Backbone bond lengths (Angstrom), bond angles and torsions (degrees), N, CA, C in turn:
res aa  C-N    CA-C-N  psi(-1)  N-CA   C-N-CA  omega(-1)  CA-C   N-CA-C  phi
1 M - - - 1.447 - - 1.446 110.07 -
2 S 1.400 114.09 129.61 1.416 121.12 -179.63 1.514 109.96 -70.40
3 S 1.239 113.51 158.38 1.597 119.71 -178.50 1.499 105.00 -66.33
4 Y 1.255 124.65 -37.72 1.455 129.88 178.24 1.544 109.26 -51.23
5 R 1.258 114.88 -59.51 1.374 125.73 -177.19 1.599 111.61 -60.27
6 F 1.284 116.26 -39.71 1.468 125.57 179.42 1.569 105.79 -60.84
7 W 1.223 118.98 -56.49 1.533 126.12 -178.32 1.452 109.42 -61.49
8 R 1.277 117.54 -35.96 1.466 118.67 -178.09 1.498 109.23 -68.64
9 K 1.363 121.86 -37.46 1.459 126.54 179.30 1.540 106.05 -69.49
10 M 1.293 117.41 -43.17 1.510 120.42 -177.73 1.520 111.68 -62.40
11 K 1.370 116.51 -37.38 1.504 122.07 175.29 1.470 111.53 -62.05
12 V 1.384 114.77 -45.22 1.514 117.39 -177.95 1.496 107.78 -66.13
13 F 1.322 121.57 -36.39 1.450 124.81 -178.69 1.516 111.86 -67.84
14 L 1.353 115.91 -43.04 1.503 117.71 -178.20 1.462 112.91 -68.99
15 L 1.391 115.23 -30.73 1.469 118.95 -178.68 1.497 115.67 -90.17
16 S 1.324 114.78 5.80 1.451 118.00 178.76 1.490 110.67 -80.08
17 R 1.491 112.54 157.45 1.422 117.87 -176.79 1.521 113.64 -67.15
18 D 1.275 122.96 -29.80 1.385 125.83 178.95 1.459 112.86 -67.30
19 T 1.385 116.18 -36.70 1.484 117.57 177.14 1.461 113.59 -66.27
20 F 1.342 116.35 -43.43 1.487 118.10 175.69 1.549 113.15 -57.99
21 I 1.272 116.13 -41.07 1.514 120.07 -179.23 1.560 108.63 -64.28
22 F 1.357 114.88 -38.50 1.531 118.32 -178.30 1.494 110.58 -69.46
23 L 1.356 117.15 -37.64 1.461 121.04 -178.10 1.539 109.72 -70.16
24 F 1.313 113.97 -41.60 1.489 120.48 -177.33 1.588 109.17 -59.25
25 F 1.318 116.61 -48.86 1.473 118.90 -178.49 1.562 109.33 -73.32
26 A 1.276 119.98 -25.49 1.500 120.75 173.81 1.485 111.52 -63.89
27 I 1.295 113.05 -43.05 1.495 119.00 -178.52 1.465 112.13 -67.55
28 I 1.428 116.81 -43.11 1.421 120.47 179.35 1.510 109.65 -63.01
29 S 1.378 117.34 -43.33 1.480 120.16 -179.74 1.599 108.62 -60.64
30 G 1.346 116.61 -42.22 1.442 118.57 177.65 1.517 114.53 -59.88
31 L 1.278 116.72 -40.74 1.434 123.41 176.69 1.497 112.81 -63.37
32 F 1.347 117.69 -43.15 1.473 121.28 176.75 1.533 107.39 -62.43
33 W 1.338 116.64 -45.37 1.500 117.68 -175.35 1.539 109.38 -62.61
34 V 1.330 118.56 -39.37 1.499 119.28 174.66 1.485 112.40 -59.84
35 I 1.349 116.67 -50.54 1.420 119.33 -174.62 1.524 110.31 -62.33
36 I 1.336 117.73 -38.26 1.495 120.37 179.83 1.475 108.14 -67.66
37 S 1.360 117.73 -39.18 1.446 121.37 -177.42 1.563 112.47 -64.04
38 L 1.341 112.72 -43.64 1.422 121.12 -175.24 1.571 110.35 -69.98
39 N 1.315 116.53 -18.27 1.525 120.02 178.50 1.419 109.94 -84.77
40 K 1.298 120.62 -9.33 1.550 125.61 -178.53 1.558 105.53 -77.87
41 T 1.303 116.19 157.50 1.484 122.32 176.12 1.528 110.57 -90.66
42 Y 1.374 113.63 132.42 1.473 120.50 -179.10 1.517 107.89 -128.11
43 E 1.364 115.28 169.35 1.425 122.53 171.71 1.564 108.13 -125.21
44 T 1.329 113.46 137.58 1.468 116.23 176.25 1.535 108.57 -145.87
45 R 1.343 115.87 172.61 1.398 123.04 -176.02 1.576 110.54 -112.86
46 I 1.267 115.72 135.66 1.474 119.45 178.48 1.534 108.26 -119.63
47 T 1.294 117.71 125.83 1.533 121.41 176.92 1.484 112.04 -97.56
48 I 1.282 115.23 130.44 1.524 121.49 -174.33 1.593 106.98 -129.88
49 P 1.355 119.29 128.69 1.399 119.18 179.85 1.566 112.35 -72.54
50 V 1.339 117.14 159.29 1.470 122.79 -175.85 1.490 109.67 -127.05
51 N 1.335 116.95 131.97 1.469 120.23 172.18 1.522 110.96 -112.47
52 Y 1.284 120.13 151.57 1.497 124.89 179.60 1.486 113.87 -119.43
53 T 1.313 117.31 133.30 1.442 121.57 -173.31 1.534 106.40 -135.43
54 N 1.371 110.31 159.49 1.475 122.90 177.74 1.544 109.89 57.72
55 I 1.329 117.59 37.12 1.510 119.17 173.53 1.581 107.64 -66.90
56 P 1.369 113.16 122.32 1.535 115.73 -175.50 1.479 111.20 -55.92
57 A 1.290 116.07 138.89 1.432 123.17 -176.16 1.493 111.30 -78.68
58 D 1.270 118.85 -20.56 1.528 120.30 -176.70 1.513 113.97 -86.42
59 I 1.325 118.04 5.56 1.477 118.57 -178.90 1.525 109.44 -125.69
60 E 1.280 116.56 153.71 1.458 122.41 177.62 1.514 104.60 -109.73
61 L 1.325 114.72 127.30 1.554 121.30 -178.04 1.519 106.18 -91.90
62 N 1.354 111.68 123.44 1.465 120.39 -177.99 1.495 112.28 -99.66
63 S 1.328 119.76 7.51 1.449 120.24 178.69 1.520 106.29 -132.05
64 E 1.392 111.88 154.96 1.519 116.18 -178.95 1.663 104.99 -94.50
65 F 1.361 112.06 140.89 1.449 114.51 175.61 1.482 114.23 -86.74
66 P 1.332 114.49 150.46 1.505 117.62 175.66 1.506 109.95 -62.99
67 K 1.296 113.88 137.60 1.557 118.96 -177.84 1.625 105.83 -83.49
68 N 1.314 116.84 -21.87 1.409 118.40 -177.68 1.504 108.05 -140.33
69 I 1.326 115.77 161.70 1.450 121.26 171.34 1.534 106.85 -124.53
70 V 1.329 118.05 152.32 1.437 121.13 -178.23 1.547 106.34 -113.83
71 I 1.227 115.15 124.48 1.472 120.88 177.80 1.524 114.33 -109.75
72 K 1.321 117.41 116.06 1.455 123.20 178.59 1.555 109.08 -82.66
73 V 1.290 115.22 125.32 1.502 117.75 -174.09 1.565 106.91 -130.10
74 K 1.306 114.63 148.46 1.527 119.40 175.92 1.489 110.08 -127.98
75 D 1.344 115.85 133.63 1.478 120.85 179.60 1.487 108.64 -170.67
76 K 1.327 118.88 177.36 1.401 121.33 175.32 1.586 111.43 -67.87
77 G 1.285 113.73 150.89 1.407 120.24 176.37 1.454 118.87 -44.71
78 T 1.301 115.22 -43.74 1.508 122.32 -179.86 1.500 111.81 -59.80
79 S 1.351 115.69 -40.75 1.421 117.84 176.61 1.529 116.51 -75.16
80 L 1.376 115.21 -32.59 1.482 118.87 178.57 1.535 111.28 -70.31
81 L 1.308 118.92 -26.88 1.441 123.82 176.64 1.441 110.91 -57.96
82 T 1.331 121.32 -36.29 1.482 123.90 -176.11 1.510 111.76 -69.27
83 Y 1.386 117.49 -21.43 1.448 118.94 -178.92 1.556 113.94 -89.18
84 L 1.370 116.46 -11.07 1.433 118.35 -177.38 1.554 109.89 -75.80
85 N 1.295 115.18 145.70 1.482 123.44 178.71 1.506 115.69 53.53
86 K 1.285 113.75 31.88 1.530 123.19 -177.42 1.499 106.71 -102.90
87 E 1.321 115.13 135.77 1.465 120.40 174.04 1.543 110.06 -89.25
88 Y 1.279 116.71 121.38 1.451 121.78 -176.86 1.517 112.28 -100.76
89 K 1.309 116.81 138.13 1.443 120.57 172.88 1.484 110.80 -65.24
90 P 1.354 117.65 138.32 1.486 119.16 -179.34 1.593 109.61 -59.67
91 L 1.261 110.04 139.65 1.499 117.14 167.69 1.517 110.14 -75.60
92 V 1.340 113.79 144.03 1.446 119.44 -169.93 1.613 108.46 -115.85
93 L 1.294 115.15 119.22 1.445 123.42 177.78 1.574 108.99 -97.11
94 D 1.358 115.03 105.33 1.448 119.05 -178.49 1.528 109.60 -93.64
95 F 1.296 117.55 113.25 1.433 122.86 -175.25 1.508 113.74 -64.66
96 N 1.352 114.76 -20.44 1.503 118.46 -179.84 1.536 109.71 -67.30
97 K 1.301 118.13 -18.83 1.440 120.40 -174.52 1.536 113.08 -100.73
98 F 1.437 117.03 -4.99 1.385 118.58 -171.67 1.527 113.57 -133.05
99 T 1.371 116.63 21.90 1.431 119.34 -176.37 1.599 109.78 -73.71
100 A 1.273 116.09 -10.01 1.488 117.78 -176.01 1.422 111.66 -86.43
101 Y 1.363 119.73 -9.97 1.471 123.47 -175.65 1.546 110.56 -85.16
102 G 1.276 117.39 95.30 1.468 122.52 177.02 1.514 112.97 126.50
103 N 1.392 110.21 -159.12 1.502 117.62 -177.75 1.476 107.62 -121.72
104 S 1.350 116.19 -164.12 1.482 121.17 -172.20 1.570 110.93 -68.66
105 N 1.278 116.49 -21.99 1.486 118.29 -172.29 1.607 113.74 -112.50
106 E 1.319 112.06 -7.80 1.468 113.63 179.39 1.552 111.60 -159.52
107 W 1.297 114.87 141.77 1.478 122.24 172.11 1.479 109.93 -108.81
108 N 1.351 116.52 142.31 1.408 123.16 175.08 1.519 106.86 -124.87
109 I 1.359 114.98 106.33 1.541 121.39 -170.65 1.551 106.22 -108.23
110 P 1.329 118.24 106.90 1.466 117.44 174.14 1.526 113.00 -64.41
111 T 1.363 114.20 125.88 1.470 118.80 -177.62 1.518 110.62 -68.47
112 G 1.322 121.44 -27.20 1.428 123.82 179.10 1.539 112.47 -59.65
113 S 1.349 112.44 -50.97 1.504 117.64 -178.87 1.515 110.94 -76.45
114 A 1.356 117.60 -28.29 1.434 121.52 -173.57 1.579 108.99 -70.23
115 F 1.403 116.84 -38.50 1.391 120.50 -176.37 1.519 112.39 -117.34
116 D 1.300 120.59 25.53 1.471 123.11 -175.40 1.538 109.14 -59.82
117 K 1.318 119.55 -48.88 1.438 120.93 -172.79 1.565 109.62 -68.66
118 E 1.324 118.02 -41.87 1.453 121.59 -177.01 1.554 106.61 -66.05
119 I 1.333 121.34 -40.63 1.420 124.77 -174.94 1.542 110.20 -66.41
120 K 1.332 115.42 -39.74 1.458 120.69 -179.72 1.537 110.93 -62.30
121 E 1.444 113.35 -36.47 1.444 119.93 179.24 1.530 113.59 -68.70
122 I 1.324 116.98 -26.46 1.445 122.08 -175.48 1.554 112.92 -78.41
123 F 1.366 116.10 -42.36 1.395 119.44 -170.50 1.599 110.27 -103.14
124 N 1.325 113.62 159.76 1.473 123.48 176.76 1.537 108.75 -66.14
125 P 1.308 119.53 152.48 1.364 125.53 173.66 1.560 113.25 -53.94
126 S 1.303 115.79 -30.86 1.412 118.32 -175.12 1.581 113.26 -84.52
127 T 1.378 112.05 -8.79 1.500 117.73 -178.88 1.479 110.81 -82.25
128 Q 1.306 118.08 133.70 1.483 121.29 -176.21 1.551 104.96 -110.70
129 V 1.391 113.06 124.41 1.469 117.77 175.59 1.515 107.24 -85.59
130 T 1.343 115.05 118.95 1.526 119.73 -178.27 1.496 114.17 -96.02
131 D 1.319 115.64 -24.27 1.510 115.42 177.98 1.544 110.06 -160.04
132 I 1.383 117.80 162.08 1.433 121.21 178.64 1.484 102.28 -134.55
133 I 1.307 120.91 126.08 1.453 126.02 178.30 1.562 111.30 -119.25
134 P 1.289 118.24 122.75 1.594 127.72 -6.19 1.562 105.15 -70.64
135 N 1.265 114.68 162.98 1.393 120.56 175.63 1.582 113.05 -93.44
136 V 1.315 113.59 -14.36 1.441 120.50 174.05 1.483 112.20 -140.35
137 I 1.375 118.21 128.67 1.451 124.72 173.00 1.464 112.89 -92.51
138 I 1.359 118.46 112.44 1.408 125.40 -176.24 1.512 110.24 -89.00
139 V 1.318 120.05 123.20 1.444 123.40 179.62 1.537 105.34 -116.57
140 E 1.391 111.98 111.78 1.458 116.71 169.50 1.553 109.89 -88.22
141 K 1.360 118.48 140.74 1.371 117.74 -176.13 1.572 110.33 -145.99
142 A 1.376 114.73 165.20 1.318 120.24 173.93 1.580 109.97 -146.36
143 S 1.303 116.96 145.11 1.444 119.12 -172.96 1.532 108.12 -75.82
144 L 1.415 114.02 149.05 1.452 121.17 -179.51 1.484 108.65 -114.79
145 H 1.380 115.29 157.99 1.483 115.86 173.31 1.513 105.99 -89.55
146 Q 1.373 113.19 167.06 1.407 117.58 -175.34 1.539 109.44 -140.43
147 K 1.393 113.60 158.35 1.466 122.12 -172.61 1.454 111.17 -154.80
148 R 1.324 118.85 134.48 1.485 121.36 174.66 1.538 109.51 -87.60
149 I 1.334 113.92 128.74 1.413 119.41 -174.87 1.530 109.22 -139.67
150 P 1.392 120.29 151.02 1.430 120.29 179.66 1.561 110.02 -81.02
151 V 1.364 111.06 159.32 1.415 118.78 173.61 1.490 113.25 -108.47
152 I 1.301 118.86 134.68 1.489 123.67 179.83 1.483 108.46 -107.01
153 P 1.346 117.60 127.58 1.514 116.14 -179.92 1.531 109.46 -82.52
154 R 1.282 114.94 153.48 1.416 125.97 174.91 1.550 108.01 -121.40
155 A 1.319 120.01 102.20 1.454 117.25 -171.49 1.562 105.86 -141.70
156 H 1.312 118.49 137.46 1.440 125.41 170.01 1.560 107.31 -116.67
157 I 1.348 112.16 99.86 1.462 122.01 -170.45 1.609 105.64 -109.55
158 E 1.342 113.03 127.56 1.415 116.18 169.42 1.503 111.77 -125.00
159 C 1.345 118.86 129.42 1.475 120.72 -174.54 1.551 108.94 -95.08
160 A 1.290 111.97 157.07 1.476 117.39 172.49 1.558 110.58 -67.60
161 R 1.364 116.64 172.67 1.450 117.63 177.59 1.488 114.96 -59.87
162 Q 1.272 114.12 134.71 1.458 124.71 -179.04 1.554 113.89 68.19
163 H 1.233 118.97 20.99 1.487 127.90 176.77 1.505 105.18 -120.29
164 F 1.366 112.34 138.75 1.422 120.46 -179.65 1.439 110.72 -143.39
165 L 1.401 115.72 160.56 1.483 121.52 166.64 1.442 110.56 -65.65
166 T 1.391 120.91 124.82 1.382 121.70 179.59 1.520 111.96 -85.63
167 D 1.320 120.16 -13.16 1.408 126.43 -178.72 1.544 108.37 -159.62
168 S 1.280 114.32 172.33 1.497 120.02 176.40 1.456 114.44 -61.72
169 I 1.312 121.17 154.37 1.473 123.90 179.68 1.525 106.46 -71.29
170 R 1.316 113.30 132.34 1.498 118.80 -176.04 1.546 111.41 -107.32
171 I 1.319 114.05 157.78 1.443 120.01 177.77 1.540 112.00 -130.06
172 S 1.234 119.43 132.46 1.435 122.44 179.31 1.558 111.66 -131.43
173 P 1.291 117.84 117.51 1.450 129.32 -4.09 1.510 112.41 -74.68
174 S 1.368 118.72 154.97 1.454 120.43 -178.43 1.509 110.65 -80.04
175 E 1.327 118.56 -16.82 1.459 126.23 177.72 1.470 112.04 -129.01
176 I 1.381 116.63 148.55 1.389 120.36 176.93 1.572 110.54 -130.13
177 T 1.246 121.12 165.31 1.442 124.89 172.16 1.555 111.04 -93.46
178 L 1.305 114.79 121.35 1.474 118.59 -177.21 1.543 107.19 -103.03
179 Y 1.320 115.80 134.02 1.528 120.55 -179.28 1.483 108.23 -117.07
180 G 1.342 117.79 137.97 1.389 124.98 174.47 1.501 113.92 175.80
181 Q 1.354 117.21 -171.75 1.383 118.44 178.51 1.526 108.57 -72.68
182 Q 1.390 115.85 142.60 1.405 123.30 -168.98 1.544 112.51 -57.55
183 E 1.326 117.01 -41.35 1.426 117.16 -177.49 1.525 113.64 -67.74
184 L 1.313 115.07 -20.18 1.486 121.46 177.06 1.501 111.93 -84.22
185 I 1.272 119.15 -52.32 1.408 119.76 -172.47 1.534 113.24 -74.87
186 D 1.347 116.08 -17.77 1.461 118.18 172.94 1.477 114.40 -66.23
187 T 1.332 119.48 -15.78 1.484 122.94 -177.90 1.524 109.14 -98.09
188 I 1.361 120.99 -6.23 1.410 122.44 -177.56 1.489 111.41 -97.71
189 Q 1.288 118.60 133.00 1.449 125.27 -174.72 1.518 112.72 -109.37
190 H 1.411 115.73 -25.59 1.469 121.62 -179.29 1.432 106.98 -166.06
191 V 1.339 114.48 165.87 1.447 122.50 175.29 1.545 111.04 -128.13
192 Y 1.308 121.24 153.25 1.457 124.24 -178.03 1.529 106.64 -105.07
193 T 1.315 112.57 159.31 1.489 123.84 170.52 1.527 108.27 -84.88
194 E 1.301 114.23 164.59 1.439 120.29 165.63 1.557 108.22 -59.03
195 V 1.362 117.10 157.11 1.461 116.85 176.40 1.452 109.69 -76.40
196 V 1.388 113.32 132.70 1.451 120.18 176.82 1.611 107.80 -107.19
197 Q 1.270 115.81 119.45 1.465 121.00 179.53 1.513 110.77 -117.52
198 A 1.356 109.56 130.44 1.445 114.78 -178.42 1.598 109.54 -154.27
199 S 1.308 117.05 142.75 1.519 116.73 -176.27 1.499 103.95 -137.90
200 E 1.398 112.78 163.88 1.451 122.50 178.72 1.508 111.57 54.02
201 L 1.306 118.35 42.92 1.523 121.35 -179.50 1.504 109.65 -81.18
202 T 1.315 116.77 138.68 1.409 125.23 -179.41 1.588 111.79 -118.09
203 S 1.313 114.88 -8.29 1.464 119.27 -178.35 1.548 109.29 -147.34
204 T 1.335 112.60 171.13 1.515 117.26 -177.60 1.555 109.72 -59.32
205 L 1.337 111.02 135.17 1.458 119.78 176.23 1.484 108.45 -95.02
206 E 1.349 119.43 131.57 1.439 125.49 173.02 1.429 111.14 -137.93
207 K 1.280 116.04 116.69 1.507 119.82 -171.74 1.531 110.54 -143.28
208 Q 1.350 112.36 142.84 1.533 117.47 179.45 1.570 102.28 -94.17
209 V 1.378 111.74 133.61 1.442 114.39 -176.94 1.537 107.17 -132.98
210 Q 1.376 114.53 158.78 1.385 121.18 177.51 1.498 111.85 -81.97
211 L 1.359 120.01 158.16 1.393 125.31 175.90 1.522 112.74 -94.14
212 I 1.299 119.65 141.49 1.474 122.13 175.76 1.568 104.98 -86.71
213 L 1.285 117.65 103.03 1.490 121.29 -175.51 1.501 112.58 -99.30
214 P 1.296 122.06 147.54 1.452 123.38 177.25 1.532 106.01 -65.93
215 E 1.376 113.97 154.29 1.436 119.60 178.27 1.533 112.37 -56.77
216 N 1.321 117.94 141.98 1.450 127.84 -178.38 1.510 114.33 61.48
217 C 1.419 115.13 28.80 1.430 119.08 175.16 1.516 109.83 -120.48
218 K 1.281 117.52 156.29 1.474 123.82 175.38 1.504 108.19 -129.87
219 S 1.332 116.27 165.71 1.481 121.23 -177.77 1.476 112.29 -145.12
220 N 1.311 114.87 154.32 1.475 125.46 174.85 1.552 107.45 -130.11
221 P 1.228 120.83 111.15 1.553 130.88 -0.35 1.512 109.71 -75.22
222 K 1.309 118.05 173.19 1.439 125.38 177.33 1.455 111.97 -85.82
223 T 1.348 116.46 -23.55 1.450 123.06 -173.54 1.492 107.01 -132.39
224 V 1.347 118.47 161.90 1.428 127.99 168.79 1.448 113.61 -133.95
225 T 1.330 118.40 165.10 1.477 124.54 178.97 1.477 109.07 -104.46
226 I 1.356 112.80 125.56 1.471 117.13 175.07 1.618 108.72 -101.63
227 T 1.238 115.94 126.45 1.474 120.66 176.46 1.517 114.05 -117.47
228 A 1.328 115.05 126.58 1.474 118.40 -179.36 1.533 104.87 -121.48
229 P 1.396 119.36 102.58 1.420 120.91 -176.60 1.523 113.48 -74.49
230 I 1.257 117.00 121.02 1.504 122.79 -175.70 1.468 111.14 -128.41
231 E 1.383 113.07 136.26 1.450 117.56 179.65 1.509 111.21 -139.10
232 F 1.299 117.28 161.49 1.463 125.00 174.58 1.574 105.12 -73.20
233 Y 1.323 116.71 133.92 1.459 123.15 175.17 1.510 112.99 -109.16
234 T 1.262 115.96 143.87 1.403 120.97 176.48 1.594 111.48 -131.65
235 E 1.241 117.73 164.02 1.465 121.83 -177.40 1.450 113.43 -83.64
236 N 1.331 119.15 141.38 1.433 124.31 174.21 1.549 107.84 -144.07
237 K 1.318 117.96 170.46 1.460 119.68 178.43 1.534 107.35 -149.07
238 Q 1.363 111.53 156.77 1.499 120.92 173.01 1.548 109.79 -133.98
239 M 1.308 114.37 152.29 1.400 118.93 169.85 1.513 110.67 -97.73
240 V 1.426 114.50 118.90 1.399 122.31 -169.54 1.572 110.12 -119.29
241 P 1.436 117.68 131.85 1.413 118.57 -179.05 1.590 112.12 -71.06
242 V 1.331 114.48 149.39 1.479 117.89 176.79 1.456 110.36 -87.98
243 T 1.319 119.24 128.38 1.394 125.23 176.71 1.443 117.61 -105.38
244 I 1.371 121.58 133.17 1.371 124.83 -179.16 1.545 111.57 -98.03
245 I 1.309 114.90 120.53 1.508 117.05 -172.98 1.532 110.05 -101.19
246 G 1.392 114.38 137.29 1.435 119.89 175.94 1.565 113.68 79.60
247 T 1.294 119.47 26.02 1.445 121.73 176.55 1.511 110.32 -74.00
248 P 1.361 118.95 131.94 1.481 120.55 175.39 1.481 108.50 -62.50
249 E 1.409 110.62 156.96 1.517 115.01 -178.05 1.478 116.04 -60.70
250 N 1.376 116.86 -33.47 1.419 120.57 -174.39 1.522 113.74 -85.01
251 L 1.355 114.13 2.77 1.498 116.95 -179.72 1.486 111.50 -123.05
252 H 1.367 115.11 155.38 1.438 122.54 173.36 1.478 110.47 -130.44
253 V 1.324 118.77 127.71 1.453 122.35 -179.15 1.517 109.80 -112.35
254 R 1.347 113.07 128.51 1.395 121.32 176.73 1.531 112.91 -105.08
255 A 1.334 118.85 137.30 1.411 120.59 176.66 1.480 109.64 -104.30
256 F 1.321 115.70 146.76 1.532 120.22 -179.71 1.513 104.72 -129.37
257 P 1.333 117.42 114.67 1.456 130.12 -2.92 1.598 108.61 -75.42
258 S 1.298 112.24 156.07 1.589 116.89 -175.66 1.554 108.36 -79.48
259 E 1.330 119.50 -19.38 1.464 120.98 174.41 1.568 107.27 -126.20
260 V 1.403 111.05 148.25 1.466 116.10 175.41 1.502 108.56 -127.39
261 E 1.271 114.68 164.41 1.569 124.17 -178.02 1.493 107.06 -91.70
262 V 1.370 115.62 124.89 1.443 120.20 171.73 1.553 104.90 -109.27
263 T 1.358 114.28 120.36 1.454 117.40 175.94 1.541 106.65 -104.99
264 Y 1.352 118.43 155.97 1.445 124.98 -177.12 1.453 111.06 -165.20
265 M 1.366 117.05 166.52 1.403 124.09 175.03 1.538 106.92 -105.02
266 V 1.327 116.01 134.07 1.389 122.27 -177.77 1.610 114.21 -134.23
267 A 1.251 120.17 147.41 1.456 120.58 175.76 1.521 107.20 -64.73
268 V 1.402 113.19 144.69 1.463 119.11 -176.67 1.527 109.73 -59.41
269 S 1.285 115.50 -38.26 1.505 120.01 -177.10 1.509 113.63 -63.50
270 R 1.358 116.53 -22.12 1.522 121.44 177.84 1.489 114.95 -112.21
271 Y 1.276 114.09 16.71 1.492 121.46 -174.95 1.549 109.39 -54.29
272 N 1.326 116.42 -53.48 1.417 119.87 -176.06 1.508 116.64 -83.31
273 S 1.292 117.26 0.48 1.480 120.12 -177.15 1.504 112.53 -88.55
274 V 1.307 117.45 -13.94 1.545 121.66 -178.63 1.429 109.43 -91.44
275 I 1.446 114.89 128.66 1.410 123.44 -178.38 1.504 111.75 -128.26
276 P 1.360 118.94 159.54 1.508 117.68 -175.73 1.506 114.86 -54.76
277 S 1.296 121.08 -34.28 1.489 122.59 179.32 1.530 112.44 -62.36
278 D 1.275 117.17 -14.97 1.502 117.22 -179.69 1.590 111.68 -77.24
279 F 1.358 113.87 -6.84 1.520 120.17 -178.17 1.499 107.61 -111.20
280 S 1.342 117.39 154.96 1.443 124.69 164.81 1.506 110.29 -139.52
281 V 1.389 113.54 118.80 1.480 120.12 178.88 1.550 105.19 -115.35
282 S 1.424 114.57 127.50 1.410 116.69 -173.10 1.600 112.31 -141.21
283 I 1.345 113.61 168.65 1.413 125.94 172.51 1.484 109.01 -132.40
284 N 1.302 119.30 138.04 1.411 120.01 179.61 1.469 108.38 -91.10
285 Y 1.324 119.33 134.05 1.472 124.04 -172.08 1.599 109.22 -65.41
286 E 1.252 117.75 -31.49 1.487 121.42 178.78 1.568 109.60 -68.33
287 D 1.315 116.32 -32.31 1.448 120.57 175.80 1.529 111.43 -70.12
288 I 1.298 115.71 -34.36 1.471 118.75 176.83 1.495 110.06 -64.52
289 L 1.323 117.41 -44.84 1.556 119.03 179.37 1.498 110.94 -64.50
290 S 1.356 118.45 -33.27 1.534 117.27 -173.52 1.484 110.76 -89.17
291 N 1.296 119.17 -10.73 1.500 122.54 179.80 1.494 110.15 -90.24
292 K 1.319 114.35 118.76 1.540 117.84 -178.56 1.540 111.48 -80.67
293 S 1.306 117.76 -10.25 1.448 119.20 178.68 1.549 112.03 -84.76
294 N 1.293 113.25 158.50 1.476 116.98 177.95 1.473 113.51 -77.91
295 L 1.268 119.79 -15.97 1.490 123.80 177.77 1.480 112.11 -101.82
296 H 1.257 116.96 135.23 1.449 122.48 -176.26 1.553 111.25 -120.45
297 S 1.330 116.50 134.53 1.473 120.26 -175.96 1.614 109.32 -76.51
298 L 1.292 107.29 142.57 1.459 118.79 -179.47 1.623 112.34 -94.40
299 T 1.327 113.12 146.49 1.449 113.86 177.58 1.567 107.32 -121.27
300 L 1.318 114.55 132.39 1.527 122.67 170.16 1.433 110.54 -83.38
301 E 1.473 114.60 94.83 1.406 121.76 -174.10 1.525 111.32 -73.61
302 R 1.239 118.32 -41.23 1.469 125.64 -172.51 1.537 114.61 -140.17
303 Y 1.298 115.10 136.21 1.485 119.35 174.01 1.522 107.36 -157.95
304 P 1.381 118.10 162.64 1.521 119.86 -177.13 1.474 108.17 -65.74
305 A 1.367 112.15 144.42 1.423 119.72 -178.43 1.545 114.94 -68.82
306 H 1.372 114.65 -20.66 1.452 118.53 -173.43 1.529 111.84 -92.73
307 I 1.341 118.59 3.94 1.500 119.72 -179.15 1.590 104.62 -96.85
308 R 1.352 111.68 163.77 1.521 117.32 -177.48 1.531 105.73 -128.09
309 N 1.290 112.11 149.67 1.517 124.91 169.72 1.544 112.89 52.51
310 P 1.360 117.19 51.50 1.438 115.71 -179.68 1.573 110.49 -71.98
311 K 1.351 114.05 142.13 1.420 117.22 -178.09 1.552 111.00 -142.37
312 I 1.342 121.98 139.33 1.415 131.04 -176.96 1.574 112.34 -92.88
313 K 1.247 117.31 127.15 1.494 119.51 175.36 1.521 109.58 -133.70
314 P 1.348 117.67 118.76 1.515 127.27 -3.92 1.508 110.58 -79.57
315 E 1.304 113.10 163.85 1.480 123.40 -172.81 1.543 106.35 -81.27
316 K 1.294 119.33 -20.54 1.452 123.84 -172.60 1.603 109.12 -132.80
317 V 1.322 117.50 144.96 1.462 118.88 174.52 1.510 107.76 -133.16
318 E 1.343 117.55 164.52 1.434 123.68 171.82 1.548 109.49 -89.05
319 C 1.352 117.38 152.85 1.470 118.96 -178.83 1.525 106.21 -133.43
320 M 1.389 111.95 143.72 1.445 117.59 175.23 1.576 108.23 -123.98
321 I 1.291 118.99 131.63 1.460 124.73 179.50 1.468 109.11 -94.19
322 E 1.311 116.92 130.85 1.512 120.54 174.14 1.547 109.75 -125.27
323 V 1.311 112.31 143.57 1.434 119.17 177.82 1.544 112.12 -89.22
324 I 1.255 114.21 129.72 1.583 120.02 -175.81 1.532 104.39 -87.39
325 K 1.389 118.25 120.44 1.519 119.13 177.79 1.507 109.11 -85.81
């Protein structure tokens, strides 16, 4: 029989009325079988991830924790279908709630009581939990020594134009408690933060950063906050009298001009707080005698720590020495 004749007969068969009736009842039978099967009770396993929180810093854990727990459940097939291919939020084991389970060297935490509330929220009321694997999480531990040490920030800060740091970079807290084996932490005097890099800053930077801890050490807290106070700076000026230092009692030295202008950059928030008495501009009498020129250089002896780029104008003055009678 040729292929053509074979496919022609198959086409006639498939399009016949008897074939359609057969297929219809076959599909109906299949649906009934599925419905009956789903109404039967089955048992399956559900795998759920586990996260751990508030692990005490002053202990060293000598055992690995299970990353998942397996929950055996029993229910009708229709209910179990809803659990398949579902992403479950991790169960959270909070050590603050379970430190009483065990002795000084080991904790035994029953998973049933640890996750009872979360498990009930996951499954339908009709679903029966038959087993949890593992049923106990065993935590082997050893006490660690501790030491208070300072934290040193590492920051590369660049401000935008006319913006400056108004104070030193601060850390909160400035000290942390370091935990580890005694022979190790006895050699550690400080810890550094991660490097913070920022540029073109126009306002105060506040950022939580991780600590760079030595290997096999833990800390409390695990992070610190770095604060870099930044403000917009503007120019201001003050007229400051010139002071002659080391003048003999029988002499009087006059400077011309007797006052000079000090210009500087100051944060806007402190603009009005700077006054002339915050500055001291001087000439040493001995320098006047040794200088053969008529002009003598001025020295800015004192100025507020929070100003920037102070400059004296003019930088040199003339001096005249008078004898006091």
